[in-house]
N, C-alpha and C positions, 0 to 999 in steps of 0.2 A: 692884347688881351682881349677875350672873347666877349660877345655880344649878349647881353641876357634875354630871355624870352621876351620881356616888353618892349626893349627896344626893336627886335627883328618882326612881332607883330604889329608895332606902330610902322616900321619901314613899309611892310606889305600893304597895310592899309592908305598907306600915302600913296605908294604907287599905284594901287587899284583906284582910290580916287580921281589921279591924274589920266590913269586910261579911261575912266568912266565918263571923263570930260568930253573925250575926243570919240566915244564911240558910242551907237545909240542902236537899238534892235526895234524893228517895226515887223509888222504881220508878213510882208513877203520876206524879209531879210531878218531873221530874230537876232539875238547876241546869244551865242554858246557860251554861258557860262560855267568856269570850272572852280569848284572848291576841292581840295586837297586836307583830309586830314591823316594824322599819323597812319591809321589803319584803312582806311576807306577813302574813295575819290568818289566826287558828285558832279553830276554834270545837267545845264537845263539848257532847253532854249526858250527866250523869254523876249516878248514883245513888249517892249519899254513904253510906249505911247499906251496901250490899252495897260498895261501893268498883269498880264498874265504869263501863266508858264506854258507855253503849247507843247512840250515833250520835256521828259527828264528819265535819267538813269542813273545807277550806281551801282558800286562795286558791292554793295549789301544784297542785291537780289539773287533771288535763285537761279541757277542755271550758268551763274559765272563759275567757271571751273580755271582757275589757273594756278600756275605752281608760283608764282611772285606777284607781288602788288604791280609791275609793269606790265605783264600781261593783262592782268583782271583789267588795269586804265585802258588796254586798248581794246579789250572787248567790250568795255563800256561806252568808247566811242563808236566801235559798229553796232551796238542795240540802238543807242541816239540815234544814229543815221537811219537806220531802219524805221524808227518811231516817228522821225522827221518825214520819211518818204510817206507814209501813211497818212501823215495831216498834207501831203504835197507841197512840203518845205525841201527846197534842193541847193539854197545859200543861205548862209549865214555869215555872220561877224565873229571872228573869235575873242572872247574876254578870258585873258591867264590868270585874273583874279589877284594879279600882282605878283604870282609865282613866276621863276623864272620857265624859259620855255626850254626844258630838259626834262629828261625822265619819264615821270608818270604823266605829266602834263602834255609833254610831246607825243608819249604814247598813244594818248586819249586823241588828240588831234588827227595823229595820224591815222587811227583806227576809224575817226569819222570819216574823214577823207576817202579811206579804201571803201567805207560804208556807201558813199555816194552824194557827201554832203561836201560843199564847194565855199572855200573862206580862203 
């Protein structure tokens, strides 16, 4: 039997809540938070102690020319890493947001690593 949309969303939220209980971002090592929609992918570097977003990138931005969503995610990771370097950030804690570390989420992480972000 296939899961419904609500069951899938509830599962992802539960997993994300459990992940957030164990990881926390600081100003020196912010949390790299990922949100994946059907069409776009978004990533932010968040200082949880101060409640501030230090850098952000998404696949909706101009200048991301990709043939498929996975390539766009990789480009978003590289752009986010460049912006983090500009802010003086070279380390982060990866928060996959309850999504499986596969496909677009993995491509974003690899792009951020190639851009110089360590996690």
